[in-house]
N, C-alpha and C positions, 0 to 999 in steps of 0.2 A: 599646702596650696604657697606655689614660693611668690617672691614678691613683687614680681611682674604680673602675674595672674591675679593679685589682691587688688593693685594698682588699676589693672583693667575689671574690675568690677565698680571700678569706680569714675568708670566711664573713659577713661585712655585707650588709644589704641596701643599696639606692642611697640611702635618706635615710638610715642611720648614718653609710655613707660621706664623705656630703657633712659632714653634724654632726661627724664624725671629724677630717675635713682642717680644718673651721673650728674646734676645738677646740685643734688645734697652730698656728694662727695666731693664739691667743690665750693668756693667763696662764693665762685662768680665764673661765666664762662662765655666768651663768645661763638658765635654759629658757628664758624669755623673751628674752633677748638671742639665744641660738643660734638661736632660730624666726623673728628678725626678719632678722635677718644672711643667712639659710639660704633665706628663702622658705617655709620649711614652714610647716604652720598649727602653734598652739602645743600643740592635743594631739599631734598627729603627733611633733611634737618632743620632749615630752618622753617618750613613748614608747619613741621611738628612743634617748634620752639614756640613759634606766634601762636598754636592750638591751646599750647599749654599757658599761655598769658592770657589769650581768652577765655579758658575754662575755670583760670583764676590758680595753675599750679603754681605757676610764676611771676616774677616782675621784670623788670629790665631797669638796668641801667644807660640812660641817655648820653653818649656819646660815641667816639666814631674809632673802629665799631662798638655797635652795644653789645651790652653784656646781659646778660642774662641770670638770675637768682630763682632758686627754687624758694617756695613758702617754706616755712618750717614742718614739723613733722607732727609738730602741736597744734598748729592751724591748719595741716592737713585733717587730722581727727576731728577738730573738733566740727569743722566745714562739714566732711562725711556725715557726722551725727546729727548734726543740724538740717542736712538737707535730706537725710535718708528717712529722720522722722518725721520730715514735711509730705515724705511717699507713704509711710505709711499711715497717716492719720488723711493721707486725700483718698485713698482704699478704703480706709477701715468706714469712711461718713459716707462714699459715693457706688462702693460697688455692692449689690446683693448677687444672691444667690439661691437658685431653686432647691429646699431641702430633696432629698430621694423619697419616692414611698415607698421604696421596696429596701432592701436589705441586698443588693447585689455581691456576686463576686468583683473584687476589682483589682486590675495586675498593676504590680509596680515595679517598674523596670530601672535599674541602674542604681549604681552602690551610693551614689547622692541623696537619690530620689527616697531608698530606701531607708537610708541611715536617718533622713530628715521626717519620713513617717514615724520610725521606730522612736525616736529623740521626742517626738509632738505626742506619741503612746504615751511614755513616761511621765512627761511632764504634765498631760492631761488627765491623766489616771486621780480617781479621789479616794481609794481605798487599798487597792490593791494590784500588783504586778508579778507576774509571772514570768521569766526568762528563761529559755532552754537554748544558748549557742554558745558559739565558739569564743575563748575568749578574746580574741581579735576584734572582734567587731565590739564585747563587753569595754574592753580598755575605750573603744571609741564614742560609747556612751555615756562613761563613770560620771562625768558633769553633773549629767541628767539626773542619774542615779541617786546622786548624794542631796540633790535638792528633794527627790522622793521619799529619803530616808528622813530628811530634815523635818518633812510633813508628817510623818508618822505615819507614812502608808506602810504597809505590808509588803515587802521586798522579798521574794523568792527566786534564787540565781542556780541553774544548772549549767556548771561548764567547766572544763578542764583546768583553769586557774581563778580563783577569788579576787575580788578587788574590794579598796580602801573604802566602802561607799555608806558609812555609817553602821545603825543597828539593820542588821537582815539576815535570811536564813541561806545555807550557802549548801550544795552538792556537790560533790567531783563526779565528774563524769566525762571520759575522757571521747577525742575522737566525733567531735560534735561538728559536724558541717553544715547542715542545716539551720534556719532560724526558728523558733515558734516563740511568739510570744502571745499574752493574753494579759489585758487590762478590764479591771472590774468586773471579770466574766461575763463582758459587753463585746468586746472587738479582738480580733487576732489578725496577728501578720504571721504568715509562716512559708519556708520556701528559702532561697539562698539570698547573696549579697549581687546575685545577678537578675532575680526575678522572683518578687514574692507576691502571694496572694492575700489582699486586705479586706476584712468582712466586719459586719457586724451578724452575721446572719446566724441565727441560734443555733442550728443543728452543728455547724461547722465551729461553731465556736465551744460546745459542749462536746464533738470528736478532740479537738485541738487537748482542750482543758483536759479530758480522759487520758490522752496521749502524753501528756506530763505527769499525770498522778500515775501512771503506769511506769513512766520511768521512775519517780521518786521511790516507790514503791518497789523497784529490781535495786537502784542504788541503794536501800536502807537494808537489804535482806542480804546485798554483797557483805556487809559490815558486819553482819553473824556469824 
């Protein structure tokens, strides 16, 4: 995620994000200077600078003309953490969901959603996690795997390259294009980074578990 996209996650528009970054790179700017440097039209620049002030991302210095100053990175991060903490607290206190009465097969689509589901499975596992995945995906969940190893979970990895994530079992396996993950022998995620199937269905969990066991058996036999 680039810096502009990260700032947009905090509620800025594309133009506001560009102007905020430009303000950070200068002690202060007039609206005219900000428009010239950013390439944004003067009317849009003034409107976006006003929005930055209203949203708490910038201050003004009175004068003729008015100058704009970005809040510091430290203040930006502190404000964002405080605001997001309030959002999470509100959701936690007010949102309720109905538990599923069966164990359906859920389709998870898109790389971000799949990685989020995968990371949550690793972080929420209580005893063991088995992963048969490409090392490019493995690299993106290394932080979560380190936490799992620190919690003394049994972590078994099948991939084309190992990672440094604490005490775990690694089996070298080339050309893994698919994702197969089992957590606590209770839930599975299987598919690709484009689309995955997620389920707690006992039969499907058993099938994926046997598939990973077969992979481990073949790898072990090739060693001898």
